[in-house]
C-alpha positions in Angstrom: -0.2 0.1 0.0 2.7 2.6 1.0 5.8 3.3 -1.0 7.8 4.7 1.7 11.1 3.3 0.6 10.5 4.8 -2.9 9.2 8.2 -2.6 11.3 11.5 -3.0 11.1 14.8 -1.5 12.5 16.5 -4.7 8.9 18.2 -5.2 6.1 18.6 -2.6 2.8 20.4 -2.2 2.9 22.0 1.5 0.3 21.4 4.1 -2.2 24.2 3.8 -5.3 24.5 6.4 -8.7 24.5 4.5 -7.1 23.3 1.3 -5.0 20.1 1.3 -7.8 18.0 2.3 -8.2 14.6 0.7 -10.3 15.7 -2.3 -7.6 18.3 -3.0 -4.8 15.7 -2.8 -6.8 13.2 -5.2 -7.3 15.7 -7.5 -3.4 17.2 -7.6 -2.6 13.2 -7.8 -3.9 13.2 -11.2 -1.7 15.7 -12.3 1.8 14.4 -10.8 2.3 10.7 -9.9 5.6 11.8 -8.3 4.8 14.9 -6.1 4.8 14.2 -2.5 1.5 15.4 -1.1 0.9 16.7 2.6 -2.3 16.5 4.6 -3.6 19.6 6.4 -2.2 20.1 9.7 -3.9 17.8 12.4 -3.5 18.7 16.1 -2.6 15.7 18.5 -5.7 16.7 20.2 -8.0 16.5 17.3 -6.5 13.2 16.5 -6.6 11.6 19.9 -9.7 13.0 21.1 -11.9 13.7 17.9 -13.0 11.9 14.9 -9.7 10.1 14.2 -11.0 7.9 11.0 -12.2 11.3 9.4 -8.8 13.0 9.9 -6.8 10.1 8.7 -8.8 8.9 5.7 -7.5 9.3 2.1 -7.6 7.4 -1.1 -4.9 4.8 -1.8 -3.7 6.9 -5.0 -2.7 9.6 -3.0 0.5 8.1 -2.0 3.4 9.1 -1.5 1.4 11.0 1.4 2.7 12.7 4.5 0.8 13.7 7.7 1.3 16.8 9.4 0.8 16.9 13.0 0.6 20.0 15.3 1.7 19.6 18.9 4.4 19.7 21.6 3.8 16.8 23.9 6.1 14.0 22.9 4.0 11.0 24.1 0.8 12.5 22.4 3.0 13.3 19.2 4.4 9.5 19.5 0.8 8.1 19.8 -0.4 10.2 16.5 2.6 8.9 14.9 1.7 5.4 15.5 -1.8 6.0 14.1 -0.2 7.7 10.9 2.0 4.7 10.5 -1.0 2.2 11.1 -2.9 4.1 8.4 -0.2 3.9 5.7 1.1 7.4 5.7 4.8 7.3 4.1 6.1 10.1 6.6 5.0 12.1 9.5 6.0 15.8 9.9 6.0 18.1 12.8 4.8 21.7 12.2 7.3 24.3 13.6 6.2 26.9 11.3 2.6 27.6 11.6 2.1 31.5 13.1 -1.4 31.4 14.2 -2.2 32.8 17.5 -4.7 30.0 18.3 -1.5 27.8 17.7 0.9 29.4 19.8 -1.3 29.5 23.0 -1.2 25.5 22.7 2.8 25.7 22.0 2.1 24.4 18.3 3.9 25.7 15.2 6.2 28.5 14.9 6.7 29.4 18.5 8.4 26.1 19.2 11.4 27.6 17.4 12.2 29.2 20.7 12.2 25.5 22.4 14.8 23.6 20.3 15.2 21.1 23.0 11.6 20.2 23.3 11.1 19.8 19.6 14.2 17.5 19.7 12.4 15.6 22.5 9.1 15.6 20.3 11.3 14.4 17.3 12.9 11.4 19.1 9.6 10.1 20.8 8.1 10.0 17.4 11.1 8.3 15.9 11.2 5.8 18.6 7.4 5.1 17.9 7.3 4.5 14.3 9.8 3.2 11.2 8.6 5.9 8.8 10.6 9.1 8.3 9.8 11.9 10.9 10.4 15.2 9.4 10.1 19.0 10.6 8.8 22.0 8.6 10.0 25.3 10.2 10.7 28.9 9.6 14.2 30.7 9.6 13.4 32.2 12.9 10.7 34.1 14.9 10.7 37.6 16.1 13.2 38.0 18.8 14.9 34.7 18.1 15.9 35.4 14.4 19.7 35.2 14.3 21.7 32.6 12.1 23.1 31.1 15.2 19.9 30.6 16.7 18.6 28.9 13.4 21.9 26.6 13.5 21.2 25.7 17.2 17.5 24.8 16.6 18.6 22.7 13.3 21.5 21.1 15.0 19.7 20.1 18.4 16.9 18.5 16.1 19.3 16.8 13.9 21.0 15.3 17.1 17.7 13.9 18.2 17.8 12.0 14.7 15.7 14.0 12.2 17.5 13.9 8.9 15.1 16.1 6.7 14.1 19.5 7.3 11.7 21.8 5.1 12.6 25.3 5.6 10.0 28.0 5.0 12.7 30.8 4.2 10.8 33.5 6.3 10.8 34.5 9.9 7.3 34.4 11.5 6.4 37.4 13.6 4.4 36.0 16.6 2.5 39.3 17.6 0.5 41.6 15.4 0.6 39.9 12.2 -2.2 37.3 10.9 -1.0 33.9 9.5 -2.1 35.4 6.1 0.4 38.3 6.5 3.1 36.1 8.0 3.3 34.2 4.7 3.6 37.7 2.7 5.1 40.3 5.1 8.4 39.1 6.5 10.8 39.1 3.5 11.8 35.8 1.8 15.5 35.1 2.4 16.6 32.0 0.5 20.2 32.9 1.2 19.7 31.9 4.8 18.3 28.6 3.7 21.0 28.1 1.3 23.9 29.0 4.2 22.0 26.2 6.2 22.5 23.7 3.3 26.1 24.6 3.2 26.5 24.3 6.9 24.6 21.1 7.3 25.4 19.3 4.0 24.5 15.8 5.3 20.9 16.8 6.1 18.0 16.8 3.6 16.9 20.4 3.1 13.8 21.1 1.3 13.1 24.9 0.4 9.7 26.4 0.7 8.3 29.9 0.4 7.2 32.0 -2.5 8.1 29.6 -5.3 6.0 29.9 -8.4 7.5 28.2 -11.7 9.2 25.0 -12.4 11.8 26.8 -13.7 12.4 28.6 -10.4 12.1 24.8 -9.0 15.0 23.8 -11.2 17.3 26.5 -10.1 16.6 26.0 -6.4 17.1 22.1 -6.8 20.8 23.3 -7.8 21.3 24.1 -4.0 18.8 22.3 -2.1 17.5 18.7 -2.2 13.9 19.6 -2.7 11.4 22.2 -3.3 7.9 22.7 -1.8 5.2 24.7 -3.3 2.1 25.9 -1.5 -0.1 28.8 -2.5 0.9 28.6 -6.2 0.2 24.9 -6.4 -3.2 25.4 -5.1 -4.0 28.6 -7.2 -2.4 27.1 -10.4 -2.5 23.5 -10.1 -1.9 22.9 -13.8 1.7 23.4 -13.0 1.9 20.3 -11.4 1.1 18.7 -14.9 4.9 18.9 -15.8 6.4 17.9 -12.6 6.9 14.3 -13.3 8.7 15.1 -16.7 10.9 18.3 -15.8 11.6 17.4 -12.4 11.6 13.6 -12.2 12.8 12.9 -15.6 9.9 10.6 -16.6 9.0 9.9 -20.2 5.1 10.5 -20.3 2.8 12.6 -22.1 1.7 15.7 -20.3 -2.0 15.4 -19.1 -4.2 18.1 -20.7 -6.5 20.1 -18.6 -9.6 18.4 -19.8 -8.5 15.0 -19.2 -7.4 15.9 -15.5 -11.0 17.0 -15.0 -12.3 13.8 -16.6 -10.4 11.7 -14.5 -12.1 13.4 -11.6 -15.5 12.4 -12.8 -15.9 8.8 -11.3 -14.6 10.1 -8.0 -17.1 12.8 -7.9 -19.7 10.6 -9.2 -19.0 8.2 -6.1 -18.9 11.0 -3.6 -22.4 12.3 -4.7 -23.5 8.7 -4.6 -22.3 8.5 -0.9 -24.4 11.9 0.0 -21.6 14.4 -0.5 -21.9 17.4 -2.2 -19.7 18.3 -5.6 -18.8 21.6 -4.4 -16.6 19.7 -1.8 -14.3 18.6 -4.5 -14.7 21.0 -7.3 -13.6 24.1 -5.2 -10.2 22.7 -5.4 -10.1 22.4 -9.2 -11.0 26.0 -9.7 -7.5 27.2 -10.7 -7.2 24.4 -13.3 -8.7 27.3 -15.5 -6.2 30.2 -15.9 -5.6 33.0 -18.5 -7.7 31.7 -21.4 -11.3 32.5 -22.8 -13.8 30.6 -20.9 -11.6 30.3 -17.9 -13.8 32.6 -16.0 -16.9 31.0 -17.0 -15.4 27.6 -15.8 -14.7 28.8 -12.3 -18.2 30.7 -12.2 -20.0 27.2 -13.2 -18.0 25.3 -10.5 -18.0 28.0 -7.6 -21.5 29.7 -8.0 -23.7 27.9 -10.6 -22.7 24.5 -8.5 -25.0 25.4 -5.8 -28.1 26.2 -7.8 -28.1 23.0 -9.9 -30.1 19.9 -9.8 -27.8 18.0 -12.1 -24.1 18.4 -11.0 -22.6 16.0 -13.5 -24.0 17.7 -16.2 -22.7 20.9 -14.9 -19.2 19.1 -14.5 -19.4 18.3 -18.2 -20.3 21.6 -19.3 -17.4 23.0 -17.4 -15.0 20.2 -19.0 -16.0 21.5 -22.5 -14.4 24.8 -21.5 -11.2 23.4 -20.9 -10.9 21.2 -24.3 -7.9 22.7 -26.3 -6.3 24.8 -23.6 
């Protein structure tokens, strides 16, 4: 079921709250067979005391797939890592980058950059509990603790606990006064800091995240880093994934068309509707498939506005699909 031994972090799509749910991942997988996909962040509390099966369910085609956890209690994180492994996830990732206030109060996310020893303890507990890789996604610092020496202290401490792979969002997080959205845009991107980290920790796998928009940029970053992770661009312009297998993994296969990508979603959507779900749950994630050609706006309107008024969602889907033909 799992291809844990064969997957690569050369190209991945970031965990994004409210976006990278299992429907979104199933769609992205139609575009690239090789991209590593991440869940939305799930807190240890939600996983241990909530609807565990709902949080962990996915379609087998989503592999390679990583579960991202939010938490700071080593025992709880270890228990959640075990659940992830039992459910066949290929990797477990600890969030040390999310700047949300809600998250800080529970010691989750970017505020943990101020507590390297605790993160190291968490990573060790998770690694002792499972055989799948345990990785960390972090920032280059937080306000008040944003020197390069402190970043090296963080990475070195967590490395000493056994972590081999770090995904670096090349911005600091400002924990007071900025919204999570502003924290993705306001602090400047500093790729040179991440590059210095790769130079100083050559034995670690370092994946770059933050502001990457094109496969050309990916190619350039891959000359320095071991992998690239795209967030918002992969969501808003998902069709860029259609050439990832060819351009970044060297696979010799035809590039899927936009129309074919949507057509491949039809049986999945049909099944979702048959089981009582709404088409909108899925089609909200495909709106970015149409960008910059005549009919693109109409496509998005059909699947975001008209979808709520129709008695025949699949006919609407087919109508939207026709707008993609030839683009």
